[in-house]
DOLUM-645035 format. One record per residue (C-alpha): y negated, x, z negated. Coordinates in nm, 3 decimals. Layout:
N
ATOM         y         x         z
ATOM         Y         X         Z
...
This chain:
295
ATOM         y         x         z
ATOM   -12.145    15.160   -15.458
ATOM   -12.311    15.371   -15.744
ATOM   -12.151    15.384   -16.087
ATOM   -12.455    15.183   -16.255
ATOM   -12.377    14.903   -15.999
ATOM   -12.004    14.917   -16.114
ATOM   -12.077    14.921   -16.495
ATOM   -12.317    14.609   -16.409
ATOM   -12.055    14.427   -16.239
ATOM   -11.800    14.486   -16.535
ATOM   -12.030    14.388   -16.806
ATOM   -12.126    14.055   -16.610
ATOM   -11.760    13.945   -16.525
ATOM   -11.632    14.029   -16.884
ATOM   -11.558    13.734   -17.117
ATOM   -11.607    13.958   -17.427
ATOM   -11.865    14.217   -17.497
ATOM   -11.778    14.556   -17.318
ATOM   -11.767    14.868   -17.554
ATOM   -11.856    15.211   -17.454
ATOM   -11.503    15.339   -17.491
ATOM   -11.369    15.059   -17.225
ATOM   -11.632    15.172   -16.984
ATOM   -11.558    15.546   -17.033
ATOM   -11.168    15.478   -16.987
ATOM   -11.241    15.261   -16.668
ATOM   -11.493    15.513   -16.522
ATOM   -11.364    15.858   -16.650
ATOM   -11.410    16.056   -16.323
ATOM   -11.710    15.851   -16.185
ATOM   -11.880    15.951   -16.503
ATOM   -11.801    16.324   -16.440
ATOM   -11.918    16.317   -16.099
ATOM   -12.249    16.134   -16.233
ATOM   -12.321    16.386   -16.498
ATOM   -12.248    16.673   -16.261
ATOM   -12.505    16.528   -15.992
ATOM   -12.757    16.493   -16.277
ATOM   -12.730    16.822   -16.415
ATOM   -12.675    17.030   -16.090
ATOM   -12.980    17.231   -15.948
ATOM   -13.188    17.103   -15.691
ATOM   -13.071    17.224   -15.352
ATOM   -12.735    17.344   -15.474
ATOM   -12.478    17.348   -15.193
ATOM   -12.205    17.263   -15.453
ATOM   -12.387    16.919   -15.504
ATOM   -12.237    16.799   -15.165
ATOM   -11.881    16.806   -15.291
ATOM   -11.803    16.562   -15.525
ATOM   -11.453    16.728   -15.655
ATOM   -11.632    17.068   -15.676
ATOM   -11.857    16.906   -15.925
ATOM   -11.624    16.741   -16.125
ATOM   -11.422    17.095   -16.148
ATOM   -11.733    17.258   -16.223
ATOM   -11.782    17.039   -16.525
ATOM   -11.423    17.079   -16.659
ATOM   -11.450    17.469   -16.623
ATOM   -11.779    17.453   -16.790
ATOM   -11.628    17.285   -17.099
ATOM   -11.301    17.470   -17.110
ATOM   -11.275    17.838   -17.236
ATOM   -11.179    18.142   -17.021
ATOM   -10.796    18.205   -16.968
ATOM   -10.665    18.460   -17.175
ATOM   -10.270    18.610   -17.190
ATOM   -10.091    18.383   -17.412
ATOM    -9.966    18.560   -17.711
ATOM    -9.771    18.428   -18.027
ATOM   -10.110    18.482   -18.240
ATOM   -10.320    18.287   -18.003
ATOM   -10.117    17.988   -17.936
ATOM   -10.242    17.791   -18.234
ATOM   -10.601    17.910   -18.164
ATOM   -10.550    17.787   -17.792
ATOM   -10.444    17.446   -17.874
ATOM   -10.731    17.413   -18.128
ATOM   -10.961    17.504   -17.841
ATOM   -10.801    17.254   -17.581
ATOM   -10.855    16.996   -17.840
ATOM   -11.239    17.075   -17.884
ATOM   -11.280    17.101   -17.513
ATOM   -11.123    16.756   -17.463
ATOM   -11.339    16.598   -17.749
ATOM   -11.633    16.758   -17.594
ATOM   -11.559    16.601   -17.254
ATOM   -11.511    16.265   -17.398
ATOM   -11.855    16.284   -17.550
ATOM   -11.993    16.400   -17.236
ATOM   -11.850    16.106   -17.048
ATOM   -11.981    15.874   -17.331
ATOM   -12.321    15.991   -17.304
ATOM   -12.318    15.952   -16.951
ATOM   -12.204    15.585   -16.966
ATOM   -12.467    15.535   -17.235
ATOM   -12.738    15.681   -17.007
ATOM   -12.663    15.456   -16.743
ATOM   -12.620    15.155   -16.967
ATOM   -12.965    15.245   -17.114
ATOM   -13.096    15.250   -16.755
ATOM   -12.967    14.886   -16.688
ATOM   -13.115    14.763   -17.011
ATOM   -13.450    14.868   -16.903
ATOM   -13.394    14.723   -16.543
ATOM   -13.333    14.376   -16.712
ATOM   -13.618    14.429   -16.937
ATOM   -13.884    14.286   -16.721
ATOM   -14.095    13.963   -16.738
ATOM   -13.963    13.841   -16.385
ATOM   -13.604    13.875   -16.516
ATOM   -13.405    13.566   -16.654
ATOM   -13.125    13.798   -16.789
ATOM   -13.078    14.058   -17.036
ATOM   -12.806    14.319   -17.138
ATOM   -12.788    14.272   -17.521
ATOM   -12.560    14.495   -17.765
ATOM   -12.321    14.244   -17.949
ATOM   -12.052    14.336   -18.191
ATOM   -12.036    14.688   -18.049
ATOM   -12.049    14.608   -17.716
ATOM   -12.236    14.499   -17.418
ATOM   -12.293    14.165   -17.277
ATOM   -12.550    14.026   -16.998
ATOM   -12.692    13.665   -17.100
ATOM   -13.010    13.467   -17.053
ATOM   -13.313    13.545   -17.232
ATOM   -13.429    13.353   -17.520
ATOM   -13.749    13.208   -17.364
ATOM   -13.516    13.062   -17.102
ATOM   -13.309    12.875   -17.362
ATOM   -13.450    12.510   -17.300
ATOM   -13.396    12.533   -16.934
ATOM   -13.048    12.650   -16.996
ATOM   -12.952    12.409   -17.215
ATOM   -13.088    12.102   -17.006
ATOM   -12.893    12.229   -16.731
ATOM   -12.560    12.268   -16.908
ATOM   -12.595    11.891   -17.021
ATOM   -12.562    11.784   -16.648
ATOM   -12.243    11.986   -16.581
ATOM   -11.947    11.790   -16.537
ATOM   -11.657    11.824   -16.820
ATOM   -11.361    12.043   -16.698
ATOM   -11.090    11.865   -16.516
ATOM   -10.782    11.793   -16.681
ATOM   -10.479    11.656   -16.510
ATOM   -10.129    11.566   -16.630
ATOM    -9.821    11.698   -16.457
ATOM    -9.755    11.371   -16.282
ATOM   -10.106    11.384   -16.141
ATOM   -10.084    11.738   -16.035
ATOM    -9.744    11.647   -15.845
ATOM    -9.913    11.351   -15.686
ATOM   -10.218    11.538   -15.573
ATOM   -10.024    11.830   -15.430
ATOM    -9.806    11.568   -15.218
ATOM   -10.143    11.425   -15.081
ATOM   -10.281    11.743   -15.008
ATOM    -9.999    11.865   -14.798
ATOM    -9.891    11.531   -14.636
ATOM   -10.213    11.382   -14.587
ATOM   -10.264    11.101   -14.492
ATOM    -9.994    10.961   -14.673
ATOM    -9.913    10.607   -14.827
ATOM    -9.804    10.529   -15.197
ATOM    -9.422    10.445   -15.075
ATOM    -9.416    10.778   -14.929
ATOM    -9.548    10.941   -15.213
ATOM    -9.326    10.768   -15.432
ATOM    -9.022    10.832   -15.224
ATOM    -9.090    11.210   -15.230
ATOM    -9.153    11.236   -15.610
ATOM    -8.873    10.948   -15.699
ATOM    -9.097    10.744   -15.930
ATOM    -9.379    10.493   -15.882
ATOM    -9.726    10.647   -15.849
ATOM    -9.946    10.341   -15.838
ATOM   -10.101    10.412   -16.170
ATOM   -10.154    10.786   -16.102
ATOM   -10.309    10.707   -15.769
ATOM   -10.587    10.473   -15.936
ATOM   -10.663    10.777   -16.175
ATOM   -10.706    11.021   -15.884
ATOM   -10.918    10.785   -15.713
ATOM   -11.143    10.733   -16.019
ATOM   -11.187    11.103   -16.043
ATOM   -11.285    11.111   -15.678
ATOM   -11.042    11.373   -15.585
ATOM   -10.848    11.131   -15.326
ATOM   -10.991    10.863   -15.126
ATOM   -10.867    10.582   -14.902
ATOM   -10.814    10.662   -14.524
ATOM   -10.765    10.336   -14.373
ATOM   -10.401    10.177   -14.332
ATOM   -10.096    10.286   -14.161
ATOM   -10.001    10.091   -13.854
ATOM    -9.660     9.989   -13.948
ATOM    -9.500     9.652   -14.129
ATOM    -9.719     9.565   -14.433
ATOM   -10.008     9.806   -14.340
ATOM    -9.997    10.028   -14.653
ATOM   -10.321    10.185   -14.761
ATOM   -10.351    10.588   -14.666
ATOM   -10.483    10.837   -14.903
ATOM   -10.629    11.199   -14.830
ATOM   -10.806    11.443   -15.053
ATOM   -11.188    11.444   -15.079
ATOM   -11.477    11.714   -15.088
ATOM   -11.468    11.685   -15.474
ATOM   -11.110    11.830   -15.431
ATOM   -11.210    12.112   -15.241
ATOM   -11.501    12.206   -15.490
ATOM   -11.258    12.174   -15.792
ATOM   -11.014    12.400   -15.654
ATOM   -11.254    12.646   -15.477
ATOM   -11.104    12.592   -15.121
ATOM   -11.316    12.602   -14.793
ATOM   -11.073    12.351   -14.629
ATOM   -10.703    12.238   -14.689
ATOM   -10.610    12.492   -14.446
ATOM   -10.654    12.722   -14.731
ATOM   -10.365    12.579   -14.922
ATOM   -10.057    12.804   -14.986
ATOM    -9.779    12.731   -14.737
ATOM    -9.425    12.672   -14.811
ATOM    -9.316    13.005   -14.721
ATOM    -9.580    13.149   -14.950
ATOM    -9.439    12.916   -15.240
ATOM    -9.099    13.034   -15.170
ATOM    -9.192    13.395   -15.191
ATOM    -9.375    13.346   -15.496
ATOM    -9.066    13.160   -15.661
ATOM    -8.827    13.459   -15.544
ATOM    -9.069    13.718   -15.696
ATOM    -9.076    13.511   -16.035
ATOM    -8.700    13.471   -16.027
ATOM    -8.591    13.838   -15.970
ATOM    -8.737    13.948   -16.323
ATOM    -8.514    13.697   -16.485
ATOM    -8.209    13.785   -16.288
ATOM    -8.279    14.153   -16.370
ATOM    -8.310    14.111   -16.745
ATOM    -8.027    14.297   -16.918
ATOM    -7.810    14.092   -17.139
ATOM    -7.866    14.105   -17.546
ATOM    -7.658    14.381   -17.709
ATOM    -7.384    14.198   -17.883
ATOM    -7.417    13.884   -17.652
ATOM    -7.074    13.739   -17.535
ATOM    -7.018    13.593   -17.212
ATOM    -6.799    13.290   -17.141
ATOM    -6.510    13.511   -17.043
ATOM    -6.551    13.734   -17.340
ATOM    -6.562    13.428   -17.575
ATOM    -6.253    13.276   -17.430
ATOM    -5.982    13.513   -17.543
ATOM    -6.104    13.474   -17.913
ATOM    -6.103    13.097   -17.872
ATOM    -5.746    13.112   -17.744
ATOM    -5.640    13.328   -18.044
ATOM    -5.786    13.100   -18.291
ATOM    -5.607    12.791   -18.127
ATOM    -5.289    12.970   -18.131
ATOM    -5.298    13.064   -18.484
ATOM    -5.375    12.699   -18.583
ATOM    -5.104    12.581   -18.370
ATOM    -4.873    12.843   -18.558
ATOM    -4.989    12.746   -18.879
ATOM    -4.919    12.371   -18.772
ATOM    -4.574    12.451   -18.668
ATOM    -4.479    12.640   -18.961
ATOM    -4.610    12.382   -19.205
ATOM    -4.396    12.100   -19.036
ATOM    -4.090    12.337   -19.056
ATOM    -4.126    12.361   -19.433
ATOM    -4.154    12.002   -19.474
ATOM    -3.854    11.940   -19.275
ATOM    -3.641    12.171   -19.475
ATOM    -3.762    12.015   -19.798
ATOM    -3.619    11.704   -19.935
ATOM    -3.800    11.411   -19.837
ATOM    -4.013    11.235   -20.117
ATOM    -3.922    10.840   -20.164
ATOM    -4.166    10.632   -20.007
ATOM    -4.048    10.295   -20.121
ATOM    -3.870    10.103   -20.380
ATOM    -3.552    10.092   -20.192
ATOM    -3.542    10.454   -20.129
ATOM    -3.614    10.505   -20.491
ATOM    -3.309    10.263   -20.582
ATOM    -3.062    10.433   -20.322
ATOM    -3.134    10.790   -20.507
ATOM    -2.835    10.918   -20.737
ATOM    -2.905    10.934   -21.092
């Protein structure tokens, strides 16, 4: 795939305008090769080797090597910085030239799209003359699907256990799911699939084509397996376990000795206080005790 096609794909996929700096950082080596191919003489044998072209560009921009001396160290640093800046300019100029070619490719009467420069970047959008058609189409689009956690859990049970009855779903989730089932049926994500041949003949539920469209699935066989879910859960749990403890944080074992010491000090203070009270003469607590006291 050519570099111009890669740039076009990135501009199309980006939600925000893509700047030249972003493109230059992403396609640095490819831009060097593209420039070397563009400036290489016709029929040059070096044009058949892309690494050789990139090396030729770098050697062209860098100064010739000289013996390192104390006087030339500062000068060599400045020369290296100038060479790096020159290399960045060459890369950006090459990216800009390719973007200009893309803009020219889209700028045809038969194209419904165009590449516009917006807020310092580039974005692919529809041409202004197609505004009415695009607006009429957008009005026909369905609003984004929003499901509660209870609805998602119920939908997951049906997707993996279908066909399944409401009591079986409730047994798995541990709560009544009758209201959630009605909401999913109204959204056309599930539908009835007959009745189960058991006592009471409860209704069976299964997912619909709308479910596949909403979740971008070819069929229910593309749903992740239980093993894949367990692997993802393990991968998510590993970073949490590997997180180092905060500096200064105390574990339960570290906090326990301090708590025990504080309890022991409180008990010692209580014992000493009670001993002092026993040694002192008790204060009178009633009229009889007051009468009994010697004058």
